[in-house]
C-alpha positions as CSV (number, residue, x, y, z in Angstrom):
1,M,0.0,0.0,0.0
2,I,2.8,2.4,0.9
3,K,4.5,1.7,-2.5
4,K,1.2,2.7,-4.3
5,I,0.9,5.9,-2.4
6,T,4.6,6.8,-3.0
7,A,4.2,5.9,-6.7
8,L,1.0,8.0,-6.9
9,T,2.7,10.9,-5.1
10,F,5.6,10.7,-7.5
11,I,3.3,10.6,-10.6
12,I,1.3,13.7,-9.3
13,F,4.5,15.6,-8.6
14,F,6.1,14.6,-11.9
15,T,2.9,15.6,-13.8
16,Y,2.7,19.0,-12.0
17,S,6.4,19.7,-12.7
18,I,6.1,18.9,-16.4
19,S,2.9,21.0,-16.6
20,A,4.5,24.0,-14.8
21,S,7.6,23.9,-17.0
22,C,5.5,23.6,-20.2
23,N,3.3,26.6,-19.2
24,S,6.1,28.8,-18.0
25,G,6.6,31.8,-20.4
26,N,3.4,31.2,-22.3
27,N,1.8,34.2,-20.9
28,E,2.8,37.3,-22.9
29,N,2.9,39.4,-19.7
30,D,5.2,37.0,-17.9
31,K,8.0,37.1,-20.6
32,K,11.2,38.8,-19.6
33,P,12.2,41.6,-21.9
34,E,14.6,40.5,-24.7
35,K,17.9,42.4,-25.2
36,N,16.5,44.5,-28.0
37,E,13.3,45.4,-26.2
38,S,15.0,48.5,-24.8
39,N,14.8,49.8,-28.4
40,I,11.0,49.1,-28.6
41,K,9.3,52.4,-29.3
42,V,5.7,51.1,-29.8
43,T,3.7,48.1,-28.7
44,F,1.1,47.4,-31.3
45,V,-1.7,45.3,-29.8
46,E,-4.2,43.7,-32.3
47,L,-7.4,42.5,-30.7
48,G,-9.5,40.3,-32.9
49,S,-10.2,36.7,-33.8
50,V,-8.8,34.2,-36.3
51,K,-12.4,33.6,-37.4
52,C,-13.4,37.3,-38.0
53,I,-13.1,38.3,-41.7
54,P,-11.8,41.9,-41.1
55,C,-9.4,40.4,-38.6
56,K,-8.1,38.0,-41.2
57,K,-7.4,40.9,-43.5
58,M,-5.3,42.5,-40.8
59,K,-3.1,39.4,-40.3
60,P,-0.7,40.0,-43.3
61,I,-0.4,43.6,-42.2
62,T,0.5,42.8,-38.6
63,D,2.9,40.1,-39.8
64,E,4.6,42.6,-42.1
65,I,5.0,45.2,-39.5
66,A,6.3,42.7,-37.0
67,K,8.9,41.6,-39.5
68,E,9.9,44.9,-41.0
69,Y,10.1,46.9,-37.7
70,K,11.0,44.1,-35.2
71,D,13.7,46.2,-33.6
72,Q,11.3,49.1,-33.0
73,V,7.8,47.7,-32.7
74,K,6.5,44.8,-30.7
75,V,3.3,43.3,-32.3
76,I,0.9,41.3,-30.1
77,F,-2.2,39.5,-31.2
78,Y,-5.0,38.4,-28.9
79,D,-7.9,36.3,-30.1
80,V,-10.6,37.7,-27.9
81,W,-13.0,34.9,-28.9
82,T,-11.0,32.4,-27.0
83,S,-10.8,31.9,-23.3
84,E,-7.2,32.9,-23.3
85,G,-7.9,36.1,-25.2
86,K,-11.1,37.2,-23.4
87,P,-9.4,38.9,-20.5
88,F,-7.5,41.2,-22.9
89,A,-10.8,42.3,-24.4
90,K,-11.9,43.4,-21.0
91,K,-8.5,44.9,-20.1
92,F,-8.4,47.0,-23.3
93,K,-12.1,47.8,-23.1
94,I,-12.8,46.9,-26.7
95,R,-16.2,47.4,-28.3
96,L,-15.7,45.7,-31.6
97,I,-13.1,43.7,-33.5
98,P,-10.6,44.2,-34.9
99,T,-9.3,46.9,-32.5
100,Q,-5.7,48.2,-32.7
101,V,-4.2,49.7,-29.6
102,F,-0.9,51.4,-29.7
103,L,1.2,51.8,-26.5
104,D,4.3,54.0,-26.2
105,S,7.6,52.8,-24.7
106,K,6.2,53.3,-21.2
107,G,3.1,51.2,-21.9
108,K,0.8,54.1,-22.1
109,E,-1.9,54.0,-24.8
110,Y,-1.5,56.9,-27.3
111,F,-3.7,55.8,-30.1
112,R,-6.6,53.3,-30.8
113,H,-8.5,52.4,-33.9
114,E,-11.5,50.1,-34.5
115,G,-12.0,48.1,-37.7
116,F,-9.7,47.3,-40.6
117,F,-6.7,49.6,-40.5
118,P,-4.5,49.9,-43.7
119,K,-0.8,49.6,-43.3
120,E,-0.1,53.1,-44.6
121,E,-2.2,54.5,-41.9
122,I,-0.6,52.3,-39.2
123,L,2.8,53.5,-40.3
124,K,1.8,57.1,-39.7
125,I,0.8,56.1,-36.1
126,L,4.0,54.4,-35.6
127,K,6.0,57.4,-36.9
128,M,4.3,59.5,-34.2
129,K,6.5,57.8,-31.6
130,G,9.7,57.9,-33.5
131,V,9.6,54.6,-35.4
132,K,12.0,55.0,-38.3
133,L,10.3,53.9,-41.5
């Protein structure tokens, strides 16, 4: 009987350890800043859903910005129709999707847009905080 309890305790502990290590770092807010994050001038938060048609049209734009301006702009996407993304809908007080929220280097919101947002217009907003285009 003691061997069964010890084995069960080991299994529970092992499972918990694996689960904790797999989940560590998955939360965007828990991530430690990377070396180049000190150069980040803008955090561009895209709140939408992978199932929303205007949101799908935003995806290539956010991907391009993330790639082209990776040293100056941090792009984050939250799918607010999922259980993981719903808290961010509340946090950013969104009314509709897609919504784009732009945060300065100190994390303060300086601009917000609702609906599809063309890349050319986004670049103007990024430039407001010194992003070099």
